[in-house]
C-alpha positions, -999 to 999 in steps of 0.1 A, spaced: -43 316 -330 -71 327 -352 -68 323 -389 -60 354 -408 -86 344 -434 -112 344 -406 -102 379 -395 -103 392 -431 -138 378 -438 -152 388 -404 -137 423 -404 -148 428 -440 -183 419 -430 -183 443 -400 -168 471 -422 -196 466 -447 -222 467 -420 -207 499 -406 -206 515 -441 -243 506 -446 -252 520 -412 -234 553 -417 -249 558 -452 -284 549 -440 -280 573 -410 -270 601 -434 -301 596 -455 -323 594 -425 -307 626 -410 -312 645 -442 -348 633 -445 -354 642 -408 -341 677 -414 -366 682 -442 -393 668 -420 -384 693 -392 -386 722 -416 -420 711 -428 -432 707 -392 -420 741 -382 -438 757 -412 -471 739 -403 -467 748 -367 -462 785 -375 -494 786 -397 -513 768 -370 -503 793 -343 -510 822 -366 -545 809 -372 -551 807 -334 -539 842 -326 -543 863 -358 -526 897 -361 -559 916 -357 -569 899 -324 -570 923 -295 -546 919 -266 -573 906 -241 -583 878 -265 -547 869 -271 -541 867 -234 -572 845 -229 -560 822 -257 -524 819 -242 -539 812 -208 -559 783 -222 -527 769 -239 -507 774 -207 -531 754 -186 -536 727 -213 -498 721 -219 -486 732 -184 -463 757 -203 -451 793 -200 -461 811 -232 -454 846 -245 -461 865 -278 -437 892 -291 -441 918 -318 -417 920 -348 -394 943 -327 -392 918 -298 -415 936 -274 -438 915 -253 -475 916 -264 -490 891 -240 -480 862 -218 -493 834 -196 -476 814 -169 -442 823 -154 -422 851 -171 -397 839 -198 -361 851 -199 -353 882 -218 -331 864 -243 -358 838 -251 -360 849 -287 -323 841 -292 -326 805 -279 -349 792 -306 -350 756 -296 -331 741 -267 -333 720 -236 -328 741 -205 -325 714 -177 -339 680 -172 -370 676 -194 -378 713 -197 -377 725 -234 -378 761 -248 -393 767 -282 -396 798 -304 -419 799 -334 -418 828 -359 -452 837 -374 -457 848 -410 -466 884 -399 -433 888 -380 -445 881 -345 -428 854 -324 -443 829 -299 -421 815 -272 -430 785 -250 -413 767 -222 -427 732 -213 -417 698 -201 -427 680 -233 -417 696 -266 -445 706 -290 -429 687 -319 -423 651 -330 -401 630 -307 -365 630 -319 -349 596 -325 -312 589 -331 -311 567 -363 -274 559 -357 -283 541 -324 -308 519 -341 -285 511 -371 -256 504 -347 -278 480 -328 -289 463 -360 -253 460 -372 -242 446 -338 -269 419 -339 -259 410 -374 -223 409 -365 -229 386 -336 -251 363 -357 -225 362 -385 -196 353 -361 -205 315 -358 -212 313 -395 -179 328 -406 -161 308 -379 -177 276 -391 -166 283 -427 -130 292 -418 -127 263 -393 -134 239 -422 -108 256 -443 -83 253 -414 -91 215 -412 -85 213 -450 -52 231 -446 -42 208 -417 -50 178 -438 -29 191 -467 0 199 -444 -1 164 -429 -2 149 -464 27 171 -475 47 159 -445 45 123 -458 13 111 -441 -3 97 -473 -31 81 -453 -43 116 -441 -76 128 -455 -98 158 -448 -135 158 -438 -156 163 -470 -191 169 -454 -214 194 -471 -223 205 -506 -205 238 -509 -172 248 -526 -152 239 -495 -166 203 -496 -159 201 -533 -122 211 -527 -120 186 -499 -134 158 -521 -110 168 -549 -81 167 -525 -91 133 -511 -95 119 -547 -61 132 -557 -46 118 -525 -61 84 -531 -47 84 -567 -12 95 -556 -13 69 -528 -22 42 -553 6 53 -575 31 53 -547 20 19 -536 21 6 -571 56 20 -577 69 6 -544 55 -28 -553 69 -25 -589 103 -15 -575 104 -43 -550 93 -69 -576 116 -55 -603 146 -56 -580 138 -92 -571 132 -103 -608 164 -86 -619 185 -107 -596 180 -139 -615 192 -127 -650 220 -107 -634 232 -138 -615 230 -159 -646 248 -132 -666 276 -130 -641 281 -168 -641 280 -169 -679 306 -141 -681 330 -159 -657 327 -191 -676 331 -174 -709 363 -158 -697 377 -192 -687 365 -211 -718 350 -189 -746 323 -209 -763 295 -198 -787 269 -214 -765 280 -193 -735 281 -162 -756 245 -169 -767 236 -173 -730 251 -139 -722 232 -123 -751 199 -139 -740 203 -127 -705 211 -92 -717 180 -92 -739 159 -104 -709 173 -75 -688 167 -50 -716 131 -62 -720 124 -61 -683 138 -25 -680 118 -14 -710 86 -29 -695 93 -12 -661 97 22 -678 66 17 -700 45 7 -669 57 37 -650 49 61 -679 14 46 -684 7 52 -647 11 89 -653 -8 92 -686 -45 101 -685 -49 104 -723 -31 91 -754 -6 115 -769 -15 111 -806 -44 88 -812 -50 76 -848 -71 51 -867 -58 16 -865 -70 -16 -883 -68 -40 -854 -70 -71 -877 -41 -59 -898 -20 -51 -867 -28 -86 -851 -20 -103 -884 14 -85 -885 23 -96 -850 9 -131 -857 32 -135 -887 62 -123 -866 55 -148 -837 41 -177 -857 5 -174 -844 -26 -182 -865 -49 -151 -869 -85 -149 -881 -114 -125 -879 -130 -94 -894 -115 -60 -900 -122 -35 -873 -111 1 -871 -103 15 -836 -88 48 -824 -55 45 -804 -18 44 -803 -6 18 -829 27 13 -810 10 6 -777 -16 -16 -793 11 -36 -811 28 -40 -777 -5 -53 -762 -9 -79 -790 27 -89 -788 26 -94 -750 -5 -116 -753 10 -138 -780 44 -141 -763 27 -149 -730 7 -177 -747 38 -191 -764 59 -190 -733 35 -203 -707 10 -222 -728 12 -249 -754 6 -247 -792 -14 -242 -811 -18 -206 -803 -45 -186 -821 -58 -150 -822 -92 -139 -833 -107 -104 -840 -145 -101 -839 -170 -73 -837 -194 -75 -807 -220 -47 -807 -203 -13 -807 -169 -29 -797 -143 -53 -810 -129 -82 -791 -94 -97 -795 -91 -132 -783 -58 -151 -778 -60 -188 -769 -34 -215 -761 -36 -251 -750 -14 -250 -720 -23 -257 -683 -40 -224 -679 -44 -204 -646 -62 -217 -615 -97 -203 -612 -89 -189 -578 -60 -169 -592 -77 -156 -624 -81 -121 -609 -44 -118 -600 -30 -129 -633 -28 -92 -644 -8 -81 -614 29 -71 -620 53 -101 -617 25 -125 -610 38 -161 -603 12 -190 -604 10 -212 -574 34 -241 -575 58 -224 -599 94 -223 -586 112 -190 -583 139 -203 -606 113 -206 -634 106 -169 -630 73 -151 -630 52 -136 -657 68 -103 -655 49 -71 -665 35 -85 -698 -1 -90 -688 0 -60 -664 10 -38 -694 -19 -54 -715 -44 -42 -688 -28 -7 -687 -28 -3 -724 -64 -16 -728 -76 8 -701 -59 38 -717 -78 30 -749 -111 29 -730 -113 -9 -730 -107 -38 -706 -91 -73 -705 -103 -105 -689 -92 -141 -685 -115 -169 -694 -111 -206 -686 -116 -232 -714 -133 -265 -709 -107 -284 -728 -78 -268 -710 -56 -238 -719 -58 -201 -713 -79 -176 -731 -74 -138 -728 -100 -114 -742 -94 -77 -748 -125 -56 -755 -119 -22 -772 -144 4 -785 -148 8 -822 -139 41 -838 -169 65 -837 -183 76 -871 
């Protein structure tokens, strides 16, 4: 079944060609009518000059005889009252003056020319004594037909690409998130196809990320839920302050994990910050350092961003160092060119070099770490997301003396 878009485009093209052909034919026909009138006027003056009104009958007959032999025609001259003056060749019909111009049969033509002095000259010949007539509509129709045939494959090629684009979108809409559309070419159709493929890749990454997040989150939630259930059962049997603290600690762990999941999901859908403001990074790091017992040093640096998200970034780095590293933990803020770097160091075992690229994955668990010990949750994954939303990046660096070092690079506020 042909696309309706193809039919619309192609029929519109044909209708436009037909309109142009008809309009052109009208102009040609009007111009041809004026040309015929001019030719008839010139012909009448020419014939009047050959057989003037004062020429005697014998001279007129001699002139007509020469014309008759030259053009193989039957010629006659009539006075203003329609009476025959002279003739040559076969006799003409009595109603010849009423015919004016016509084709009798086959290639025989009859022509009547009125002279300025009132006389009329009638001629019957095989070839008309006038410019050959052409039908402009036939030529224009032929041109329109050729253009229509040449435009068919072009229009069909265009609409076929649109149909392939529609088929790819339909397949993607049915749940085939791997489906993509051909994006060859440099026109608007190719641009739409590239935009669709780019959006499909982004959505596919989001879906894959959310599926992995959901799978890891459901797995990580099982441990605190199991501990919480055991603690509640023991607390009901023998209420103790220690078991109550265990219940509160497990609830806090669940609350933190759920909050991190929601924040990670929201950052996946955010392209720009809601309300960026000027933030003194050193002051913000010092505040978080005082809260977590981390030594802070460096130089003031003003950046543009979300103070709440930046505070979460600093807090996650410090708590990660305190939880998985060894003291002392330190944080440094330093300007580097047109950017500022936040460095958080600890003196723990660090991360194996082969796994340094995976440390920012959600729920990363280092090799050799038991499942009971838990993973690193979403802390570092959120650090990377927040840094990227602020136009920056984060990296892990190994230290010669041991320990872990995380460096966040953010752009300074533009003047």
